[in-house]
N, C-alpha and C positions, 0 to 999 in steps of 0.2 A: 266614428268609433274612438279615434284618438282624442277628440275634443271632449267626449263623454268621460274618458279616463282622466283627463286633465281636470275636469270639473269635480269629479269625485275626489281626486287627490287634493285639490285646493280646499274642498269642503272638509276633508279629514284634517288638514293642517289648521284650519280655522277653528274647528271644534275641539281639537286636542289641547290647544293652549288654554281654553276656558274650562276644560273638564277637571283640571287638577288645581284650580285656584280657589282660594277661600274668599275672595273679594266679591262683593255684590256689584255687578256691572250696571245694574239699573238703579237710578236714583243716587243719593249721596252715599259715599262710603262710610262705614261705621268706624268711629275712632275709639271704641271701647277696648279693642285689643291692645293698642299701644298705651292706654292710660291705666292699665292694671297695676303697674309698679308705683310705689310711693317714693317720695323723695329720699327717705332714709335707705330704702333698698337699693336705689341706684347709686347713692353716695358711697356705700360700702360694697365693693365687689372684690372678687379674688384678685383682679388686676390692681385695684387700688391698695389692697392689703400688701401685695408684693412690692408695690412702689413705695409704700410707707416704710416697710421693713428695709428696703434697699437704701432709703434716704435717712436712716436713723443717724442722729448726731447725739453728742453728750447733752446738748441743750433740750432736745425734744424727745429724749429717750423715754422718760416716764409718761409723758403725754401720749406718745405713740402707743406704748404698751396698754394704756387705759382705753385708747381708741380701738385697738385691734382685738383686745381680749373678748368683748361680747361676740364678735363674729366667730372667733375660734371656739368659743364655748357652745354656741347654738347652731351655726350654719355650716361650718367647715367640715369636710369629710376627713376620714382617717389619714389619708396620705397628705392632704394639704395641711392638716393640723400638725402632723409630725414634721413636715418640711419647714413650716413657718416657725415652729418652736426651735428647730435646729438653726435656722437662719438668724433668729433673734439671739440665740446663745453665741453664735459666731460674732455677730455685730457687737454684742455686749462685751465679749472678750477683747475685741479690737479697740473698742472705745474706753475700756477700763471701767465700765459700769457693771453692776451686778443685777442679774435677773432674779426675781423672787423664786424661791424653791418650789412653791406651789402654783406657779403661774400656769393658767389654763389646764390644770390637771383634771378638773371635774367636767371635761368636755363631753358633750353628747356623743361625739364620734368615738370616744374611747370607752364609753360606758360598758359595752358588751365585753370588751377585753378585760376591763377592771373586774367585772362580775365573774368572769371565767377564772381569772387569777385568784380572786377571793375564795371561790369555791374550791379551787385546787389547794390553796394554803390551808383552808379549814379541814379538808380531807387528810392532808398530811399530818396536821396536828392531831386529829383523831387516831390515825394510824400509829403515831408515836406514843400517844397515851395508851392505846391498846397493847402495843408491844411492851411498854414499861410495866403495865399491870400484869401481863403474861410472864414477864421475867421475874417480877416480884412474887407471883404465885409459884413459879418453879423454884425460886430460891427458898421460899417458905416450905415447900414440899420436900426439898432436899435437906433442909435443916431438921425436919421432923422425922424423916426416914432413918431407920437404924443403919449404922455403917456395915451393911452386909458385904460389901465388896472387900473390905479390909480383912474380914475373917477368912474369906475364900482365898485371898492372896497369901495369907499366912500359912494356910494349909498346903498350898502349892509349893511354898518355899521350904517347908520342913522336909519333904522327901528328897528334895534336891540336895540338902545338906548332908545326907547320909552317905 
């Protein structure tokens, strides 16, 4: 009975390691999984971008900005984009270089936030126009109305003078 339990236990361990693997144990293993990345994708990664930003000098500043910008515009997430831009600004200040004002502003990562901000600003402009039109209409209505309040206030003042 003990040997039967040991055999079942050994079989369970042997089967459990193969149950969760994606490798084909029969024949040659497939190399397509590792070959899906191209040379340009592996050359530019988040780690390489961080390294490039950390190693900025006055000599390679412009070249590094040109190298990093496509990644920041297309592939970087919101947080990574913001941190990289902040790091570049700090490095530019330390080196005495100037970072372009519109550097990586049209990034895919910030598109949703930019659209939301644009809609908010447009709504505020419309509210301001509507309030200005309403105030102009009230001012026009007040200018056309007879001064009825002045007559009633004169009538109230006359009995008080007696």
